[in-house]
C-alpha positions as CSV (number, residue, x, y, z in Angstrom):
1,X,-1.6,1.8,-1.2
2,X,-2.1,0.1,2.0
3,X,1.1,-0.7,3.4
4,X,0.0,-3.7,4.9
5,X,2.0,-5.6,8.2
6,X,2.1,-9.1,8.6
7,X,-0.5,-10.4,10.7
8,X,-0.1,-9.0,14.2
9,X,-1.2,-6.1,16.4
10,X,0.3,-3.1,18.4
11,X,-1.1,-4.7,21.6
12,X,-3.2,-7.3,22.9
13,X,-6.9,-7.0,22.1
14,X,-9.2,-5.8,24.7
15,X,-12.6,-7.6,24.5
16,X,-14.7,-4.9,26.0
17,X,-18.4,-5.8,26.8
18,X,-21.6,-4.1,26.3
19,X,-21.4,-0.7,24.3
20,X,-17.9,-0.6,24.4
21,X,-17.5,-3.6,22.3
22,X,-20.5,-2.6,20.0
23,X,-18.5,0.4,19.0
24,X,-15.0,-1.7,18.5
25,X,-13.4,-2.6,15.6
26,X,-13.5,-6.2,16.8
27,X,-17.5,-6.0,16.3
28,X,-17.0,-5.6,12.4
29,X,-16.7,-8.5,10.1
30,X,-12.7,-9.0,8.9
31,X,-14.0,-8.6,5.0
32,X,-15.7,-5.5,5.9
33,X,-12.4,-4.1,7.6
34,X,-10.8,-5.1,4.3
35,X,-13.0,-3.2,1.6
36,X,-13.2,0.0,4.2
37,X,-9.4,-0.1,4.2
38,X,-9.2,-0.3,0.5
39,X,-11.9,2.4,0.0
40,X,-9.9,4.4,2.2
41,X,-6.6,4.0,0.5
42,X,-7.8,4.5,-2.9
43,X,-10.0,7.7,-1.8
44,X,-6.9,9.2,-0.4
45,X,-5.3,8.4,-3.8
46,X,-7.9,10.1,-5.2
47,X,-7.6,13.1,-2.9
48,X,-3.8,13.1,-3.6
49,X,-4.4,13.3,-7.4
50,X,-6.6,16.5,-6.9
51,X,-3.6,18.1,-5.1
52,X,-1.4,17.7,-8.3
53,X,-2.4,20.8,-9.5
54,X,-1.1,22.9,-6.8
55,X,1.7,20.7,-5.4
56,X,4.2,18.0,-7.4
57,X,3.7,14.4,-6.8
58,X,6.7,14.4,-4.8
59,X,5.6,16.6,-2.3
60,X,2.3,15.1,-1.7
61,X,4.4,11.7,-1.2
62,X,6.4,14.0,1.4
63,X,3.4,15.1,3.2
64,X,1.9,11.5,3.5
65,X,5.1,9.6,4.6
66,X,5.4,12.4,7.3
67,X,1.9,11.7,8.4
68,X,2.4,8.0,8.8
69,X,5.9,8.5,10.3
70,X,4.6,10.8,12.9
71,X,1.7,8.6,13.9
72,X,3.6,5.3,13.6
73,X,6.2,7.2,15.9
74,X,3.5,8.1,18.5
75,X,2.1,4.5,19.0
76,X,5.5,2.9,19.0
77,X,7.4,5.6,21.1
78,X,8.7,3.5,23.5
79,X,10.5,1.0,21.5
80,X,11.5,4.0,19.2
81,X,13.3,5.5,22.4
82,X,16.2,2.7,22.6
83,X,15.8,1.1,18.9
84,X,19.3,2.2,18.1
85,X,20.7,0.5,21.3
86,X,18.7,-2.5,21.6
87,X,19.4,-3.4,17.5
88,X,22.2,-4.8,15.5
89,X,23.6,-2.9,12.8
90,X,22.2,-5.8,10.3
91,X,19.0,-5.3,11.9
92,X,19.0,-1.3,11.3
93,X,20.4,-1.9,7.9
94,X,17.2,-4.1,6.9
95,X,15.0,-1.5,8.3
96,X,16.6,1.3,6.3
97,X,16.2,-0.6,3.1
98,X,12.6,-1.2,4.4
99,X,12.3,2.5,4.6
100,X,13.7,3.4,1.1
101,X,11.7,0.6,-0.6
102,X,8.6,2.5,1.2
103,X,9.8,5.7,0.0
104,X,10.3,4.6,-3.6
105,X,7.3,2.8,-3.7
106,X,5.0,5.8,-2.9
107,X,6.9,8.2,-5.3
108,X,6.7,5.9,-8.2
109,X,3.0,5.1,-7.8
110,X,2.1,9.0,-7.2
111,X,4.2,9.9,-10.6
112,X,2.2,7.0,-12.3
113,X,-1.3,8.6,-10.9
114,X,0.0,11.9,-12.5
115,X,0.3,10.4,-15.9
116,X,-2.4,7.5,-16.3
117,X,-5.7,6.8,-14.8
118,X,-5.8,5.4,-10.9
119,X,-7.2,2.4,-11.6
120,X,-4.8,1.2,-14.5
121,X,-1.9,2.4,-12.0
122,X,-3.1,0.3,-9.3
123,X,-3.5,-2.8,-11.5
124,X,0.2,-2.6,-13.0
125,X,1.4,-2.2,-9.6
126,X,-0.3,-5.4,-8.4
127,X,2.2,-7.3,-10.8
128,X,4.4,-6.9,-7.6
129,X,2.7,-9.0,-5.0
130,X,1.8,-11.1,-7.8
131,X,5.3,-12.1,-8.4
132,X,6.0,-12.8,-4.7
133,X,3.1,-15.1,-4.4
134,X,4.0,-16.9,-7.7
135,X,7.6,-17.4,-6.8
136,X,6.8,-18.8,-3.6
137,X,4.5,-21.2,-4.8
138,X,6.5,-22.6,-7.7
139,X,3.6,-24.5,-8.9
140,X,3.2,-25.5,-12.3
141,X,-0.6,-24.3,-12.3
142,X,0.6,-20.8,-11.5
143,X,1.8,-20.3,-15.0
144,X,-1.7,-19.7,-16.0
145,X,-1.9,-16.8,-13.6
146,X,1.3,-15.3,-15.1
147,X,-0.2,-15.6,-18.6
148,X,-3.8,-14.2,-17.4
149,X,-2.0,-11.3,-15.6
150,X,0.6,-10.9,-18.9
151,X,-2.3,-10.7,-20.8
152,X,-4.1,-7.8,-18.6
153,X,-1.0,-5.9,-18.7
154,X,-0.7,-6.2,-22.8
155,X,-4.3,-4.8,-23.0
156,X,-3.8,-1.9,-20.9
157,X,-0.7,-1.1,-22.4
158,X,-2.2,-1.4,-25.8
159,X,-5.6,0.3,-25.7
160,X,-5.9,1.2,-29.4
161,X,-6.8,4.9,-29.5
162,X,-6.4,5.2,-25.6
163,X,-2.7,4.4,-25.5
164,X,-1.3,5.1,-22.1
165,X,1.8,7.2,-21.4
166,X,4.7,5.0,-21.2
167,X,6.3,6.8,-18.5
168,X,3.3,6.3,-16.4
169,X,3.4,2.6,-16.9
170,X,7.0,2.4,-16.3
171,X,6.4,4.2,-13.0
172,X,3.6,1.8,-12.2
173,X,6.1,-1.2,-13.0
174,X,8.7,0.3,-10.6
175,X,6.2,0.8,-7.9
176,X,5.1,-2.9,-8.3
177,X,8.8,-3.9,-8.0
178,X,8.9,-1.8,-4.9
179,X,5.9,-3.5,-3.5
180,X,7.6,-6.9,-4.0
181,X,10.7,-5.7,-2.0
182,X,8.5,-4.1,0.5
183,X,6.5,-7.5,1.2
184,X,9.9,-9.3,1.6
185,X,11.2,-6.5,3.7
186,X,8.1,-6.5,6.0
187,X,8.6,-10.1,7.0
188,X,12.7,-9.7,7.8
189,X,11.8,-6.3,9.5
190,X,8.9,-8.0,11.6
191,X,11.0,-10.8,12.7
192,X,13.9,-8.2,14.1
193,X,11.8,-5.5,15.5
194,X,8.9,-5.8,18.2
195,X,5.2,-4.4,17.6
196,X,5.3,-1.5,14.9
197,X,8.6,-0.3,15.5
198,X,10.2,-1.4,12.8
199,X,7.7,0.1,10.4
200,X,7.8,3.3,12.5
201,X,11.5,3.2,11.8
202,X,11.2,2.4,8.2
203,X,8.7,5.4,7.8
204,X,11.3,7.9,9.3
205,X,13.8,7.0,7.1
206,X,11.7,6.9,3.9
207,X,10.5,10.4,4.9
208,X,13.9,11.8,5.6
209,X,14.9,10.2,2.4
210,X,12.0,12.0,0.4
211,X,11.9,15.2,2.2
212,X,14.6,17.2,0.5
213,X,13.0,16.1,-3.4
214,X,9.6,17.5,-1.8
215,X,11.0,20.7,-0.3
216,X,12.8,21.1,-3.6
217,X,9.8,20.5,-5.9
218,X,7.3,22.4,-4.2
219,X,9.4,25.2,-2.1
220,X,7.0,27.4,-0.1
221,X,3.8,25.7,-1.1
222,X,4.2,23.5,1.4
223,X,3.9,25.9,4.0
224,X,0.4,26.6,2.7
225,X,-2.0,25.5,5.7
226,X,-4.9,24.7,3.9
227,X,-2.6,22.4,1.4
228,X,-0.9,20.9,4.5
229,X,-4.3,20.0,5.8
230,X,-5.6,18.0,2.8
231,X,-2.0,16.6,2.7
232,X,-2.6,15.3,6.3
233,X,-6.0,13.8,5.2
234,X,-4.3,12.1,2.2
235,X,-1.7,10.6,4.9
236,X,-4.5,9.6,7.0
237,X,-6.8,8.0,4.5
238,X,-4.0,6.5,2.6
239,X,-2.0,5.0,5.5
240,X,-3.1,5.7,9.1
241,X,-7.0,4.0,8.8
242,X,-5.9,1.4,6.3
243,X,-3.1,0.3,8.7
244,X,-5.7,-0.1,11.5
245,X,-8.3,-2.1,9.4
246,X,-5.9,-4.3,7.9
247,X,-4.2,-5.0,11.3
248,X,-7.4,-5.6,13.1
249,X,-8.6,-8.1,9.9
250,X,-5.5,-10.0,9.9
251,X,-6.0,-10.9,13.6
252,X,-9.2,-12.5,12.7
253,X,-8.6,-14.0,9.4
254,X,-6.2,-16.2,7.4
255,X,-3.7,-14.5,5.6
256,X,-4.6,-16.2,2.5
257,X,-7.9,-14.7,2.8
258,X,-6.9,-11.4,3.0
259,X,-4.8,-11.5,0.2
260,X,-7.5,-12.8,-1.9
261,X,-9.9,-10.0,-0.9
262,X,-6.8,-7.3,-1.3
263,X,-7.1,-8.6,-5.1
264,X,-10.3,-6.2,-5.2
265,X,-8.0,-3.1,-4.8
266,X,-7.7,-2.6,-8.6
267,X,-11.4,-2.3,-9.3
268,X,-12.2,-0.3,-6.1
269,X,-9.3,2.2,-7.5
270,X,-11.0,2.1,-11.0
271,X,-14.3,3.1,-9.4
272,X,-12.9,5.9,-7.0
273,X,-11.0,7.4,-10.1
274,X,-14.3,7.2,-12.0
275,X,-16.1,8.5,-9.4
276,X,-13.8,11.4,-7.8
277,X,-11.7,12.0,-11.0
278,X,-14.0,11.6,-14.0
279,X,-11.4,8.9,-15.2
280,X,-14.0,6.6,-17.5
281,X,-12.2,3.4,-18.6
282,X,-13.0,1.7,-21.8
283,X,-14.2,-1.8,-21.8
284,X,-10.7,-3.4,-23.1
285,X,-9.3,-1.5,-19.8
286,X,-12.0,-3.0,-17.6
287,X,-11.5,-6.5,-18.9
288,X,-7.5,-6.2,-18.4
289,X,-8.4,-5.1,-14.7
290,X,-10.5,-8.2,-14.3
291,X,-7.6,-10.5,-15.9
292,X,-5.2,-9.0,-13.3
293,X,-7.5,-9.5,-10.4
294,X,-8.4,-13.1,-11.3
295,X,-4.6,-13.6,-11.6
296,X,-4.0,-12.3,-8.4
297,X,-7.0,-13.8,-6.5
298,X,-5.8,-17.3,-7.9
299,X,-2.2,-17.0,-7.1
300,X,-3.1,-16.0,-3.6
301,X,-5.9,-18.7,-3.2
302,X,-3.2,-21.6,-4.1
303,X,-0.9,-20.6,-1.0
304,X,-0.9,-22.5,2.1
305,X,-1.0,-20.3,5.2
306,X,1.7,-20.6,7.5
307,X,1.3,-22.4,10.7
308,X,2.1,-19.6,12.6
309,X,2.5,-16.0,11.3
310,X,5.1,-13.9,12.9
311,X,3.7,-10.6,14.4
312,X,4.8,-7.6,12.6
């Protein structure tokens, strides 16, 4: 999943002219940036699942989080030098909780990927942000989206002859709960830390938290240069590239529209799973995925954009 921040940027936009502007992300329409970010994220997930034959999911998560932590640490290196001195214990505690939620979210969804199809896992995980959107709205008509999403999950869990692994479903639900916590902690962290420093600190904490598990499960396989190279690609596709594309898109579009476009992610995940992993879903599962997509889009559409979104 893309670990999307609230609207903001790493710095001011440089509006170059001529050829430089043509080649910049600023010349790409925001919806195209969102779609490219979703595809990058899900292709990274597909590559990660291919690695599960050689590395356990916890080791792949470790490589992904380490990649994110290193790249974000470099981007926020100035702020990171004095981050412990410049922030209170409560702010640092929030960043620590953010990092732990980030680590558990990634660990859970990769454990789910190892047991059930990619598109199904991402669809169930989307219940997390859907819950946050509905609770924030509290409109009676949002009960319709709850029913629709619930119907989709029931269709997925009770697939007839293609019943899903209940452990995989449980991990996807846990990932969704962590995603909900991640959304709330993103806002809290963005209010206390400038730029990307809060996310960089959270990524470092998450990497440190998951590192012992990754090392214990993979052992010397983590030293294989080829596996590390593929893992680095997973980290770039699953985190760094979607971060950049989403941040650029969020600077030029309302957060509500961003949320609606992100609702396409389960469908893209299912298509990537079919193309890269040979995961053919049944008609019933596609109907279930569509139910959750419509519920997410409907709940997001009913939200009002805040008058001024905080920079993450």
